[in-house]
Structure formats: structure tokens, C-alpha cells
N, C-alpha and C positions, 0 to 999 in steps of 0.2 A: 669534794663537796664544797670546799671553800671557793674553788674556781667557778663552779656553777652559780653560787650565790653572787660572786663578783660580776659575772657575766650578766645575770638577770638584773642586778641593780644598775649596772651601766646601761642596759637596754632601756630600763624605765626612765632613768634620768635623761638619757639622750633623746628619747621620744618626747619627753616633756619640753626640752629645750627647742626642738624642731617644731613642735605644735604651737609654741608661743609666737612664732613668726607668722604674722598675718599679712597677706598681700595688700597693697595700696587699694583704697576704695575706687571704684569705677565711677566717673562723673555721670550723672543722669542724662546729660546732654548727648552722651555718646550713643544712646539708644533712640534718639529722636531725630526726625528729619522733616523737611518741608517739601510738599508736592505742589508744583505750580502748574496750573492748567493754562491752556491757550487763551489769548486775549479775547475779551468780549467786544461788543460793538463800540464801546467807549475806549478801547485800547488798554483796559486794565485786566490783570490776571488774577484769577481766584486762587487763593492759597489754602492748603490744608496741612495741618500738623499731624505727623504720623509717629506714634509711639511703638517702636519695634518690640518692646518687652510685652506689652499688653495687646497690641494689635489695634489700639484705639485710633480713630481718625477724628480730629476736631477741626472745624472750619476756623480760619484766621481772617477771612474777609478778603475783599479785593484790594489790590495795591498796584503800584507801578511795577511793570514787568521787568525781569532781569534781561538785559540786552543779550547776554551770552547764552541764554537758555533757549529762547524762541526765535526762529528765523522763519518768516512767512514763506510758503511755497510760491514759486513763480509760475508753475504750471500744474495741471491736474495730474497727480501721480498715482492715485489709487491707494488702497489700504496699506500696501507694503512699500510705497515709494520712499518714505522717510528712512526705512531700514536700508533700502537699496542705496540711497544717497549717502548714508553713514558709511557703509562699507566701500563705496566708490571713492570717498574722500580719503581713505586710508592708504 
């Protein structure tokens, strides 16, 4: 009987010690990203902020385009031409 009581109390104490350890909080910026659309006639890109937790999309306005994101096509490629070029460059 004493052994069962000792085992039960050690289980309760051990569970309490483990339950106190909480993981580090996740920064809110980890679930957010920016969608950048192709440049308009003035050469500026429209940006949208996307929240992955809620699925909300909010406009951020037009700004200078990121040079590494958009490369204008040199020929008429059709709807899947960008995908084809991506895999061709690999």
C-alpha cells in the first residue's frame, strides 16, 4: 500500500513539474507575409499583407518593386510560361 501511495504522489508531483514548463511564445510576425503584385504602368508594385492565422488580406499600398522578385518577360509565354522558366532554370 505504501508503494502505491509513493508511486501515485511521485506521478502527481512529476506531472506538475513538467506542466509548468511552457514553450517560448511564437512572434506574431511569423504568421504574416507580404504579397507583391506585378508592376503597374508607373512601375510600382501593389503590396498586400497576408495574415496566415486569420486568413485576412490587407492592402499596404503601392511601393517600389523588389528587384529580386519580378523579372519582366521578354516574350509571350502563355499562362504557364513562368512555371516552365522556373523549372528550366533549375
